[in-house]
N, C-alpha and C positions, 0 to 999 in steps of 0.2 A: 622479327620474322619467326613464325611458328612452323616447325617441321615435325614429321612423324617418323620415328625409327622403327623399321620392320626387319625381322630376321630373314636370312636367306631362305628362299622357298616361297615367300609370300609374293603376292602380286606386286610387281614393280614396273616402272616404266620400261619400255622396250630398249631404251638406250642405257639402262643401268649396267655397270661393269660386272664381269663375271668374278667368281671368287679367286683370290690370289693365293697361290701355293696350297690350294686345296682347303684353305681355312674359310669358315663362314664369315661373311661380313655383314654389317648393318647398313641397310639402304634407307636413306631419308627420303620419304615421299611426301609431297605436298598434299594438302586436302583438296586441291583443285589442280587441273592441268595447267602447266606453265612451262617456261623454258628451264632447262636443267644444265648444270655443269658438274664436273667430277674432278676430284683431287687424285693425287698419285696413290693414296692409300685406299682408293676405291669408294670413298664417301661421296654421295651424290648431293649436291646443293640445288635447291629449286628456288628460282627467282620469282617473287610475286609482284614485282614492281611494274611489269609489262602487262598490257591488256591482252586478254585471250579472246580470240575470235571477235575482236572489235568491241568487247564489252568493257564498260567502265567498272572499276573496282573501288571499294572503300579502303580506308587505311588498314582496316583489319583483314583485308584480303577477301572480303565477301563481294559478291556481285551486287551492284546497286539495284535499288528497288525497281527502277524503270527498265532494267535489262533482264530481270528474272522471267522465267517461264511462267505463264499464267497457271494459277492453281486449278486443279480439277474441281468442277462444280458438284461436289458431293455434299453430304450433310455438314461436313466441317466448314465448307465454304459459307453456307448459309448461317450456321451458328456463329461463325466468326464475325460476319457482317452484322448480325443482330446484336452481338455484344458491343461492337463499335458504335452502333446507332444508340444503344441504351446509354453508353458512356457519354456520348455527345449530348443527348437529352438531359442527362443528369447534370452535366456541366452548365448547360443553359439554365436549368432550374436553380442551381446554386447562384449563378450570376444574377438571375431575376430577384432572388431573395436579397442579395447584396444591394441591388438597385433599390429595392423597396426600403431597406433599412437605412441606407446611406445616401444613395443618389437622390431620393425624394427629399431627404432632410436638407440636402444642399440647395435644392430648388426652393424649398419653403424658407430657408434662412435668407436667401437672396430676396425673395418676395417680401418677407417681413421687414428687412432693412429698408426697402423702398417704401413700404407702407408706413413705417415709423416716421420717415421724413415727411411724407404727405400729411399724416395726421398731425404732426407737430406744427406744420405750416397752417393747417386749418384752425388749430387751437389758437394760434397767434393772431388770427384775423377776426375772431368772434369774442364776445363777452358772455359770461355765464348767464343763462336765462334766469329771470327773477319774476316773481308774481307781482308786477307793477300794474295790476288791474284791480278793479273793484270786485270783491268777492260777492257772489250772489247765486241765485238759483241757476243761472245759465253758466256759471263759472266752473261747475263740476265739483263743488265742494262736497266732501264726504262727511256726513253727520250721523252720529249715533245718538238717538234720543233716549234718554234714561228717564223713566217715569217714577216719581217718588210720591207715594200716597201721603195726603195731609194727615197729621196726627189727630186722633180723637181727643175731645176735651171732656173733663169730669166736673160736674157741678158739686162744689164742696158741701153746700147746704142740704141738698137732696140726695147726693150720691149717685145721681143718674148720669149716664154717659150720653153726651150730646154728639151726634154725628154732624159733620160739617154740612151747612146748608148750601142751597144752589148759588147764593151770592158769595159764598166763600170758595176759595180755590180748593178743589178736591184733588188736584194733582199739580205737581210742579214739573214742567218740562225743562230739563236741564240739558242743554245742547253741549255735547262733548264733540266739538268740531275739529277735524283734522285740517291742516292748512289746505286751502283750495288748490286744486290741480291747475297747473299752468296750461292755458289753451295751446292748441297745436301751433297757431300762427305766432305765438310768442316764444316758441322753442327754436333752437338752432338746428334745423333739419335741412340738409341739402335737397333742393328740389330736382336736381339732375343726377341723383344717385343711380349708379348702375351696379349690377352684380359684380362682386369682386372688389368693389371700392371699400376703403376703410370707413367704418362708422363709429368705432369705439376702441378703447384699450381695456383688456381684461387682465386683472392681477389676482392671483390666488397664492398668498404667502405660504400656506400649508404645503403645497406641492411645488413651489418655486416657479409658478407660471407667470409669464409677463409677455403677452402677445396682443397683436392688433386683431380685432374682430372685423370680418368683412361681411358685406351684404350677400346673402344667398347661401344655399347649402348644396349646390350642385357639385359635381366632381371637380370642375375647374375652379370653383370658389374655394372649396376646402383644401385645395393644393396650396393656397396662399396663407391659410391660417384658419382659426375657428370661425365658423359661419353662422350668421343669424337667420332664423326662419323668417322669410318675408311676410308670411301670413300671421305673424305674432307681433305684439307691440314692441317698440324699441326698448332697450334697457333704460330705466328711469321713467317709464310710463306705467300707468295703471294697466292691469292685466298681466298675463303670463308671457314674459319674453323668453324665447327658447333659443339656445345656442348649441350647435353640434361641432364636434371636433374629432380628429383622428386619435387612435390609441396605438397604432402600429406603424403607420407610414407617415410621410410628410411632416417630420419633426415630432410626431406623436405628442401633441400638446396636452391631450386628455389621458395620457398613459396612466397616471396615478390618481385619477379622480375617485377611485374606490377608497382611497385613504382619507378622504374628507370626513370630518366628524361634525356632529351637531354643534352649532355655534361658531364654526369656522367662518372667516370673513372672505367674501368675494367682492372685490372692488372693481367697479366699471366706470371708466372715465369717458364721457361723451362730450359733444360740443355744448351741451346744456349744463354740464357740471359733473361732479363726482357722486356716484351712488354706491352705497355700501349695503350689501346683502349678507344675511346670516343663514348658514346652512340649517335646514330643518329636517332633512332626512334623505334617504336614497332607496332605490328599489331596482329590481331587475324585471324587465318586461319583454314580451315578444315584439317583433318588428311591427306587427299590425296594431299594437295598442298605442295609437297615436294620442289618445285622450290625455296622456300624462303631460303633453306639452300644449294642450288646448287651454284656453282661458275658462275657468269655472267661476271665478268671482271677479267681475270687472272693477270692483272698488278697492282691490288690493293689488299692490305691485309685487309680482313674483319674478324670479329668474330660475330657469330650468336648464341644466346642462345635460346633454345626451351624447352617447358614443356607443360603439359596438362592444359586445361582451360575449365571451371572455376575450382576452387579448389574443390577437392573431386569428380571430374568427369573427363572423358576422351573424352568428346564430341568434343572439339576443341583443338587447339594448340595456345599458346601465343609465339610470336617470338620477340626477342630483337635484333636489328641491331646495330653494332658498327664498327668503322673504326680505323685502327692503326694510332697512332700519332708517326710518325717517329722521331720527334724531341726529344721525351722522351723515345725512345725505343732502344733496341739493333738492329744491322743491320738485316734487313728482309732477309729471306732465300728463295731459290727456293722451289717449292712445291714437296711433295712426297705423294703418295697415298698408303693407307693400310700399312703405316709404312715401306714401302720397302719390304714387304713380298711377296713372289711369289704367283701368283694366284693359287687358289685351282685346283688340278688336278683331272679330272674325273676318277672314279674308273674303272678298267678294267672289261670287261664283263666276262673274264675267269680268273681263278686263275693262275698266271704265274708259270712256272716250276722252279725248283731249279737252282741256278746259281753256276757255278764253280768259287768259290772265292779262291784267294791265301791264303795260310796258313803261319803263322809266324813260327819262330824258336821253339816256345813253343807249336806248334801244334794247336793253337787256330785260328779259321777262322778270317782273317783280314777283317774288315768292310770298306765300302767305306767312305772316309772322306767327311762329308756333306759340308765342307767349300771349297772343290775343285770343280770348275765348271765342268760339264760333257758336252762333245761335244761343248766346247766353250761357254757354258751357263754361266749365272751369278747367283751365289748361293744366292745372296741377293735380287733377283728379280729386282724391279725398283728403288732400293735405290740409285744406281749410274747413273741411266738413267734419268737425269733430263728433257731431251727433251721430252721423251715419257710421263713422269709424267705430265708435263705441258700440253701436248696435250690431256691427258685423262680428264682434268678438263672440265666439261660440256658435256662429251661424253655420249652416250646412256647407255653404260654399267655402268659407274659410277653413273649416275642419277638413274638407276634402283636400284642399291644398296642403294642409299640414300632414295629412295622412300619406299623400303621395311622396312628400319629401322625407318623412320619417321612416317609411318602409322601403325606401330604395335599396335594392340588393344587387345581386349579380346581374351583369349585362344591362344595367340601368341606363347606360349611355350608348344607344344604338349607333351613333355617329362614329364610334370607335371601330366598328366591325370592318368597314372598308379600309381604314387606316392600318389596321393590323394586317389585312391581306396584302396591301401595297408594300409595307415595309418588310413583310415576310418574303415577298417575291424579290425585293431588292437584296435582302440578305442571301437568298439562294443564288441570285445572279453573281454577287460578289464572290461567294464561295466557289462557284463553278469557274469563274474567271481566274481566281487564284490557283486552282487546281490545274487549269489548262496551261498557265504560265510555268508552273513547276514541271509539268510533263514535257512541255516544249523545250525547256532548257535543262531538263533533268537535274533540277536543284530544288529541293523542298524549301530551303530557306529563302530562296528568291520569291517564290509564290507567297510565302508567309509575310515577307517584308512588304510586298506590294499590296496585299489584301488586308493586312492587320488594321490599319487606321480606318479605311472606309468601312470595314466590317464592324468595327467597334462603334463608330458613329451611327451606322444603320441599326445596330443592335440596341443602342440607347433609345432611339425613337420607336423601335419596335416594342421595347419594354414599357415605354411611356404610354403607348396606346393600349397595350395589354392591361396596364394598371387601370385604365379608364373603364374596363369591364368589371372591375371589382366593386364591392359596395363602397359608396362615396366616403363614408366616415370610418372605414376599416382602420 
């Protein structure tokens, strides 16, 4: 119990005793009004254990927050509340950074574990693709014709130089032919592939990377692991296959790609075999320079890795170039675009009417088999049309798709806006409810205990959707 000693003559409680024998006495006065008692020597003791005017007191003798008089609304009131708001915002920002660095990594680790099991199961069900076909003009063989001029002959008797005649070979066509590319139909490519599904395994010994590659480079795809640009060939196919990955969030698989050196190995395992690429260089480009991942030579198998640069920002893109080492890889395949899926069909302007569908014996309407081509069409899109797939590489339509995916930046996922608003409102409602409980029962800890768990869960989903507004491969 804290008490204040004051000499006689100071203000003291009205019931304080007078001086004894004319000598001054010390009167102990509490820092707050309270019940008092006095001893025979004139000392006054003030008891702080009882409530005063019905107000609850803390153990230190202070009036509880809920019983204090409201502060005057002067400049100190507004500055104080502004300071509290800034502190709260700062704590939320620190929490968001923690979610980005650690929370997203936990999500990706769980997704990668699931993808590992799925891909291992897929590998166990297929055999490596092999060029068990007759190589020819239609097989996509890549030939480099080297022309060697026939040597001139010298007549020893006359000393004249004789040029080769028309009936003599003037040139020798020496075919230096690479192994023929495997046709698309002979490759192990899932025809029901969807964005986010596992398509390959990426290993880079230099930086210790060992992750599953997923189809697609949208925000939801890259949350699961490195993503493949659908508008580029698959790894192990002719053309430039491009893969994007995070450097800051979601396990940051491409965090150290800037450490790769020329000649470093990049190993990609697909359902068609193992393909080894060798790094040939790297560069830094603007987000609009999508040409770095577009195919420029359809007769060469390349692999390009991209990510945001510098780390923690999306200002530029870092690009790693590599080329397939055929001597250490499975047979290269013909390219396929968008995993052989049919192009998106534009929605009709009017709602179509009901169709007269045949009914089965059980009276249930029979549906059209999606695997049966309609009007001679191909249900698998371009999967078996290798000629058209090869022609699409470098086309305007394909490059536009690459450009859109490569340059995705802030607020590239408009569907997240409404979710951010909804979860923000839920957070506010939980905070208001917790405050109301604390005020009703005059206990801060009670409101904290009730609101902590639901607030934390809502905050997690709020951060998750805010992260969707950031560049996909940040």
